[in-house]
Each structure stands twice: as C-alpha cells, then as structure tokens.
C-alpha positions as CSV (number, residue, x, y, z in Angstrom):
1,M,122.6,-46.4,1.1
2,G,125.2,-47.9,1.4
3,A,127.7,-49.5,-1.2
4,M,125.9,-52.5,-3.2
5,V,126.9,-55.6,-2.9
6,R,125.7,-58.8,-4.7
7,T,123.2,-60.8,-2.7
8,L,121.3,-62.8,-5.4
9,V,122.0,-66.3,-5.1
10,S,123.5,-68.5,-7.3
11,V,122.3,-72.0,-7.9
12,L,125.1,-74.6,-9.2
13,L,123.5,-76.2,-12.0
14,V,123.6,-79.8,-13.6
15,L,121.3,-82.0,-10.0
16,G,120.5,-84.9,-12.6
17,G,123.2,-83.9,-14.9
18,C,123.7,-81.5,-17.9
19,G,121.3,-81.3,-20.8
20,G,117.7,-82.5,-21.4
21,S,117.6,-82.7,-17.9
22,A,119.2,-79.8,-16.5
23,K,117.4,-76.8,-15.3
24,Q,118.5,-73.1,-15.4
25,E,117.6,-69.8,-14.1
26,K,116.5,-67.9,-16.4
27,P,117.9,-64.4,-17.3
28,A,115.7,-61.8,-16.4
29,V,115.5,-58.9,-19.4
30,E,113.9,-62.1,-21.7
31,K,111.2,-61.5,-19.6
32,A,111.0,-59.6,-16.6
33,V,111.5,-55.9,-18.1
34,G,109.9,-54.6,-21.4
35,K,112.1,-54.4,-24.7
36,A,113.5,-51.0,-23.7
37,E,114.7,-51.1,-20.3
38,A,115.9,-55.2,-21.8
39,K,118.6,-53.7,-23.2
40,A,120.1,-52.2,-20.2
41,G,119.0,-54.9,-17.9
42,V,117.8,-53.8,-15.4
43,E,114.8,-52.2,-14.3
44,A,113.7,-49.4,-11.1
45,K,111.9,-52.5,-9.4
46,T,114.7,-55.0,-9.9
47,V,117.5,-52.2,-8.3
48,A,114.8,-51.5,-5.8
49,D,114.2,-55.1,-4.6
50,A,118.3,-55.5,-5.2
51,K,119.0,-52.9,-2.8
52,Q,116.2,-53.7,0.5
53,V,118.0,-57.1,0.3
54,V,121.1,-55.3,1.3
55,E,120.2,-53.6,3.4
56,G,119.0,-56.8,5.3
57,K,122.0,-58.2,4.5
58,A,124.5,-55.8,6.0
59,G,126.0,-56.9,8.7
60,A,126.8,-60.2,6.6
61,G,128.5,-59.3,3.5
62,A,132.4,-56.9,3.9
63,G,130.6,-54.5,1.0
64,A,127.5,-53.5,2.9
65,K,128.8,-51.0,5.5
66,A,129.4,-47.3,4.9
67,V,132.6,-46.3,4.0
68,E,134.8,-44.9,6.9
69,P,137.6,-43.1,5.6
70,G,141.3,-44.7,6.8
71,P,144.1,-46.7,6.7
72,E,144.6,-48.8,3.1
73,P,144.4,-53.0,3.9
74,V,147.5,-54.0,3.5
75,A,148.0,-57.6,1.6
76,A,150.6,-59.7,1.7
77,V,152.3,-59.8,-1.4
78,E,155.7,-61.7,-2.7
79,P,158.8,-59.5,-2.5
80,G,159.1,-56.6,-4.9
81,V,154.8,-56.7,-5.8
82,V,153.3,-53.3,-5.0
83,A,149.8,-54.7,-4.3
84,K,146.6,-52.8,-5.9
85,P,144.6,-51.2,-3.1
86,E,140.7,-53.0,-2.7
87,L,138.1,-51.8,-5.0
88,E,134.3,-51.7,-2.8
89,P,131.2,-50.5,-5.2
90,F,129.4,-47.2,-3.6
91,E,126.5,-45.3,-4.3
92,G,126.6,-41.7,-5.8
93,E,124.5,-38.9,-5.3
94,D,122.3,-40.2,-8.5
95,G,121.5,-43.8,-7.4
96,Q,125.0,-44.6,-9.9
97,F,127.8,-47.1,-8.6
98,G,131.0,-47.0,-9.0
99,Y,134.5,-47.6,-7.6
100,R,136.2,-46.3,-4.3
101,T,139.3,-47.6,-2.1
102,A,138.7,-48.1,0.8
103,A,140.2,-44.8,2.0
104,G,137.3,-42.9,-0.3
105,E,139.2,-42.8,-3.2
106,V,137.2,-43.0,-5.8
107,V,138.3,-45.4,-8.7
108,I,136.1,-45.6,-11.3
109,P,133.1,-43.5,-11.2
110,A,129.7,-43.4,-10.2
111,K,127.9,-44.1,-13.6
112,Y,126.3,-47.8,-13.5
113,P,122.9,-48.7,-12.9
114,M,124.0,-51.6,-10.7
115,A,127.6,-53.0,-10.0
116,M,129.3,-55.7,-8.2
117,P,131.9,-56.4,-5.7
118,F,135.2,-57.2,-7.6
119,V,136.9,-60.3,-7.6
120,D,140.4,-60.3,-8.1
121,G,140.7,-57.6,-10.8
122,V,137.4,-58.8,-12.2
123,A,133.2,-57.1,-11.4
124,G,130.0,-57.1,-13.0
125,V,128.3,-54.1,-13.5
126,V,125.1,-53.3,-15.7
127,G,126.4,-51.3,-18.7
128,G,125.0,-49.8,-21.8
129,D,123.9,-53.1,-23.4
130,G,123.5,-55.6,-20.0
131,W,125.5,-57.0,-17.5
132,V,129.4,-57.1,-18.2
133,F,132.3,-58.0,-17.0
134,I,135.0,-55.1,-16.2
135,D,138.5,-54.6,-15.2
136,R,139.6,-52.3,-12.2
137,T,139.9,-48.8,-14.7
138,G,136.9,-49.9,-15.9
139,K,137.2,-51.5,-19.1
140,T,134.5,-53.6,-20.9
141,L,135.8,-57.5,-20.9
142,A,133.2,-59.7,-22.2
143,T,129.3,-59.7,-21.7
144,A,128.5,-61.8,-18.9
145,F,125.9,-64.8,-19.1
146,M,123.1,-63.3,-17.1
147,F,122.1,-65.9,-13.7
148,D,120.1,-65.1,-10.8
149,N,119.2,-61.5,-12.5
150,A,123.0,-60.6,-12.1
151,A,126.3,-61.5,-13.9
152,D,127.6,-65.4,-13.8
153,D,128.8,-65.9,-10.0
154,F,133.0,-66.7,-10.1
155,V,133.2,-70.4,-9.3
156,E,136.8,-71.7,-8.9
157,G,137.9,-68.4,-10.0
158,R,136.1,-68.6,-13.7
159,A,132.1,-67.1,-14.6
160,R,130.6,-67.7,-17.7
161,I,130.7,-65.0,-21.0
162,V,128.7,-64.9,-23.9
163,D,128.6,-63.6,-27.7
164,G,125.4,-64.3,-29.2
165,E,124.4,-68.0,-28.8
166,K,127.9,-68.7,-27.8
167,Y,129.6,-69.1,-24.3
168,G,132.9,-69.1,-22.7
169,F,134.7,-68.5,-19.6
170,I,136.1,-65.3,-18.1
171,A,139.2,-65.7,-15.2
172,S,138.7,-63.6,-12.3
173,T,142.5,-62.3,-13.0
174,G,140.7,-60.7,-16.1
175,E,141.9,-63.7,-19.1
176,I,139.6,-65.4,-21.1
177,V,140.4,-68.5,-20.5
178,V,137.6,-70.2,-22.8
179,P,136.3,-67.9,-26.0
180,P,132.5,-67.6,-26.1
181,T,133.1,-71.2,-28.7
182,Y,130.2,-73.5,-27.1
183,A,126.7,-73.9,-27.7
184,F,126.0,-73.9,-23.8
185,V,128.6,-74.3,-20.5
186,E,128.0,-75.1,-17.1
187,A,129.9,-73.6,-14.1
188,F,132.3,-75.4,-12.9
189,S,132.9,-77.8,-10.2
190,G,136.1,-79.5,-9.1
191,G,138.6,-78.4,-11.2
192,Y,136.5,-79.2,-14.4
193,A,133.3,-77.6,-16.3
194,A,131.1,-79.3,-18.5
195,V,130.9,-77.8,-22.5
196,C,127.9,-78.8,-25.3
197,E,128.5,-78.5,-28.9
198,G,125.1,-78.9,-30.6
199,C,122.7,-78.4,-27.8
200,K,119.8,-76.2,-28.3
201,R,117.8,-74.0,-25.7
202,E,114.3,-75.0,-24.7
203,E,112.0,-72.5,-22.9
204,M,110.4,-74.3,-19.7
205,G,109.1,-71.4,-18.1
206,E,110.5,-69.6,-15.6
207,H,114.1,-71.9,-16.5
208,F,115.2,-73.5,-19.5
209,S,117.0,-76.7,-20.4
210,M,119.8,-77.6,-22.6
211,T,118.5,-80.3,-24.8
212,G,120.2,-82.7,-28.1
213,G,124.3,-82.4,-28.6
214,K,126.4,-83.7,-27.0
215,W,128.6,-83.5,-23.9
216,G,132.5,-83.0,-23.2
217,Y,134.8,-81.1,-20.0
218,V,137.2,-78.5,-19.8
219,D,139.6,-77.6,-17.5
220,A,140.5,-74.8,-15.2
221,A,143.4,-73.4,-18.6
222,G,140.5,-73.8,-20.9
223,K,141.9,-76.8,-22.4
224,L,139.5,-79.4,-23.5
225,V,139.9,-82.5,-21.9
226,I,137.0,-84.9,-22.8
227,P,135.7,-83.9,-26.2
228,P,131.7,-83.4,-26.5
229,R,130.6,-87.2,-26.5
230,F,127.7,-87.8,-23.5
231,E,124.0,-87.4,-23.8
232,T,124.7,-85.5,-20.6
233,A,127.7,-84.4,-18.5
234,G,127.0,-84.0,-14.3
235,P,129.1,-81.8,-11.9
236,F,132.5,-83.1,-11.0
237,A,133.2,-84.0,-7.3
238,D,136.0,-85.9,-5.9
239,G,137.5,-86.7,-9.5
240,R,134.5,-88.4,-10.9
241,A,131.4,-87.1,-12.4
242,T,128.4,-89.3,-13.6
243,V,127.3,-89.0,-17.6
244,T,125.1,-90.6,-20.2
245,E,126.6,-92.2,-22.9
246,A,124.9,-94.1,-25.8
247,G,121.7,-94.8,-23.3
248,R,123.7,-95.8,-20.5
249,E,124.7,-94.0,-16.9
250,L,128.4,-94.3,-16.1
251,V,130.5,-92.7,-13.9
252,I,134.1,-91.2,-15.3
253,G,137.6,-90.1,-14.1
254,P,138.8,-86.7,-15.8
255,D,140.5,-88.9,-18.6
256,G,136.9,-89.9,-19.5
257,V,137.6,-93.4,-18.9
258,E,134.8,-95.0,-16.9
259,K,135.2,-95.9,-13.4
260,K,134.4,-99.5,-12.2
C-alpha cells in the first residue's frame, strides 16, 4: 500500500461562536475503542478505514502514490541556507509507518501505526500514548489534541496541543507558541484564536461543547491580545469577530473594541 496520507476532514469550529453552543467532534479514543486500545489512540478498524480513504484519494494527495526513487526536489531557499529534503510517510512491510525522502532514503524508521504528512518541520503520528507531534528526527514535541480521529490540523501554521485538561498551540516550526495553560482553545482564524479560562467540557453524544468561563484571544505569536471577558467568542475574519458580552452580541476588532 502506498504512503499514508491523512485524509480526515478537519471541520473548523465555532459556527455560532465558542462557548455554550459550539460543537466539537469528539476524540475517537474516548468511545470508539476499548480501554487497552485507547491508550494507543487507534484500533485496527480505524487504520483500515483510513487506508481505504487514502486509496480512494490517491490521485489528490501528494504523498498517496508509491515513491519512485529519483532526484531530490530543489526548493527555493535563502542564499547560504541548505534546504532540507522533504519527508513523506511510507508503509513498512509490517504495516507500520515511517518517513523517507523522495529518493527513498529512510530518515525515520517505520514504527508508527499511523503517520500524517509533515507540515514544515512537524508531523502527527500515533505513539505509545496516542497522537503526538514529532520533529524531523522523530523526537516527540507535544501531545496532539485529537480532532476527527487524528492529530489536530495545522491552521495558519498552528495546531492545538494538550496536557491533561489544558490546551495550547504548537507552530509548524516545532515551537510551542502557547503552552497548554487554557481550559480550551479554538483553531486560528484571521490571525487570532479564541481561548477560554474556566470553561467546562459538556458531553453531547458524538460531540461536546465548552460551557461557562470567559473567552479572549491570542495572536499568532501566542500573546494574549484580548483578555478573557466574553461569554462566547467567534472566529476572526476580515478583522472582525462576533462575541457575546454581558448577554449582548456585538462585533469587535483585534483590539477588543466594538465595531459600530
């Protein structure tokens, strides 16, 4: 089988604002697998289903085809900077996945039950404790927030990470831009991400929502630009976001001031 490419669709959150009404896809490890398999974050059926989807989209994904040995792609880089070869997932003889260059050189041995393509210097893989993010050497950088049965997608160069019940962000460069300190965080949109302090997770069948607490925003550098004060906080688009404050819905700018 060809290289494993993540084809799971990431649904951007906050259709009606974060907080009480925002529904999230429930991580599969909580109900879709048994307790023993949940620790690994994946079961045989999940892997098989994912592989079938990959085969169906083989013509669409760059990593879905079998790798033919050939010359390394040459990327445009700054003078004096040595370009690193692209890494793509491949499936070993035992069904495990690793990473190799386009020329076929194995850089990370096939040892993961599932592996997603690299985004810059980071990739999501299933490790011993579920989905994690690794660097180009195979070093674990952070535990990934599970979304749509896999590691969270990178949106605007940022993906969500988790430590216990706290959430933060990792950059595609491997830098932890927001340590896991918030009760929840939404994906980036328009250069900002909504973050919550004091909100609680409420199960809703296949989904969950975050209730209570207060919402604010961080920028791409991880700076808290609008301290948590809203009951709900929608995504930014064109420099505007819809929020709820003191029971009143309003539109704000990146400075937190209401737009008239």
